[in-house]
C-alpha positions in Angstrom: -2.7 -1.0 -10.8 -6.1 0.2 -9.6 -7.8 -2.6 -11.6 -5.6 -5.2 -10.0 -6.3 -3.8 -6.6 -10.1 -3.9 -7.3 -9.9 -7.5 -8.5 -7.8 -9.0 -5.7 -10.6 -9.5 -3.2 -12.6 -11.4 -5.9 -9.6 -13.5 -6.8 -8.9 -14.4 -3.2 -12.6 -15.4 -2.7 -12.5 -17.6 -5.8 -9.2 -19.2 -4.6 -10.8 -19.9 -1.2 -13.6 -21.7 -2.9 -11.0 -24.0 -4.5 -11.2 -22.6 -8.0 -8.2 -22.2 -10.2 -7.4 -18.5 -10.2 -5.1 -16.6 -12.6 -3.9 -13.0 -12.8 -2.1 -12.5 -16.0 -0.4 -9.2 -16.8 0.8 -8.1 -20.2 4.2 -6.4 -20.2 6.8 -6.3 -23.0 10.3 -7.2 -23.7 10.8 -3.5 -23.7 10.8 -3.8 -19.9 13.9 -5.9 -20.1 15.9 -4.3 -22.9 16.8 -0.8 -24.0 15.3 0.4 -27.2 16.0 3.9 -28.6 12.9 6.2 -28.8 10.9 4.1 -26.3 12.2 5.2 -22.8 8.8 6.0 -21.3 7.1 3.0 -22.8 9.9 0.7 -21.6 9.8 2.2 -18.1 6.1 1.5 -17.8 6.6 -2.1 -18.9 9.4 -2.6 -16.5 7.0 -1.5 -13.8 4.4 -4.0 -14.9 6.9 -6.8 -14.9 8.3 -6.0 -11.5 4.8 -5.5 -10.0 3.8 -8.9 -11.3 6.8 -10.6 -9.7 5.9 -9.0 -6.3 2.2 -10.0 -6.7 3.2 -13.6 -7.4 5.1 -13.7 -4.1 2.1 -12.1 -2.2 -0.7 -14.0 -3.9 0.9 -17.4 -4.6 0.5 -18.6 -1.0 -3.2 -17.8 -1.5 -3.4 -20.2 -4.5 -3.6 -17.4 -7.0 -1.3 -17.9 -10.0 0.3 -14.7 -11.2 1.9 -14.6 -14.6 3.2 -12.1 -17.1 3.5 -12.2 -20.8 6.3 -10.2 -22.3 5.8 -10.1 -26.1 8.1 -8.7 -28.6 6.8 -6.4 -31.4 3.1 -6.9 -31.7 0.8 -5.5 -34.3 -1.5 -3.2 -32.3 -3.1 0.2 -32.6 -0.2 1.5 -30.4 2.0 2.2 -33.4 -0.6 4.6 -34.8 -0.2 6.8 -31.7 3.5 7.4 -32.0 4.3 11.0 -32.6 8.1 10.9 -32.6 9.5 10.4 -36.0 12.4 8.2 -34.8 9.8 5.7 -33.4 7.6 5.7 -36.5 10.6 5.2 -38.7 11.8 2.3 -36.5 8.4 0.6 -36.7 8.2 1.1 -40.5 11.7 -0.3 -41.0 10.9 -3.3 -38.6 7.8 -4.1 -40.7 10.0 -4.7 -43.7 11.8 -7.7 -42.1 9.7 -8.9 -39.2 6.3 -10.6 -39.2 4.9 -8.9 -36.1 3.0 -10.9 -33.5 -0.8 -10.7 -33.7 -3.3 -10.4 -30.8 -4.4 -14.0 -31.5 -0.8 -15.2 -30.9 -0.9 -13.6 -27.4 -4.4 -15.0 -26.8 -3.0 -18.5 -27.5 -0.3 -18.0 -24.9 -3.0 -16.9 -22.3 -5.0 -20.0 -23.1 -1.9 -22.1 -22.6 -1.2 -20.4 -19.2 -4.7 -21.0 -17.8 -4.8 -24.6 -19.0 -1.9 -25.6 -16.7 -2.6 -27.8 -13.7 -3.5 -25.8 -10.6 0.0 -26.4 -9.0 1.8 -25.0 -12.1 2.5 -21.3 -12.4 4.4 -20.0 -15.4 5.7 -16.8 -13.9 7.0 -15.2 -17.1 6.5 -16.0 -20.8 8.5 -14.1 -23.4 7.0 -14.4 -26.8 9.0 -13.1 -29.8 8.5 -13.0 -33.5 10.8 -15.5 -35.0 12.8 -12.8 -36.9 13.0 -10.2 -34.1 16.4 -9.9 -32.3 16.9 -8.2 -29.0 
């Protein structure tokens, strides 16, 4: 949130100069759904999603596009930091049947978002591995 707050004046200035301006936050589908063992993580992602919706209302009239990407299970270093056995077991089991998203997959979505015409704002993009259910 502090990073966003620090960037907003620069985003506003760029928009005033007629440039295409994007603020893209990364949340997670965990902000929308309930997953066992992930209460705190899910709560933080729900916060990011809701904050992004509010920022879009506040910054859209200033010609700043605000979007969020809500990916499903993504192969990141985050899984190495889990300390609760239930969570580590869930991830290990999921790896057996799901081809996790990669950072490059998310980067392609970001590229797609910023490539849209200035008047187009994709507010929310949910990206899921093909085999992941909710």
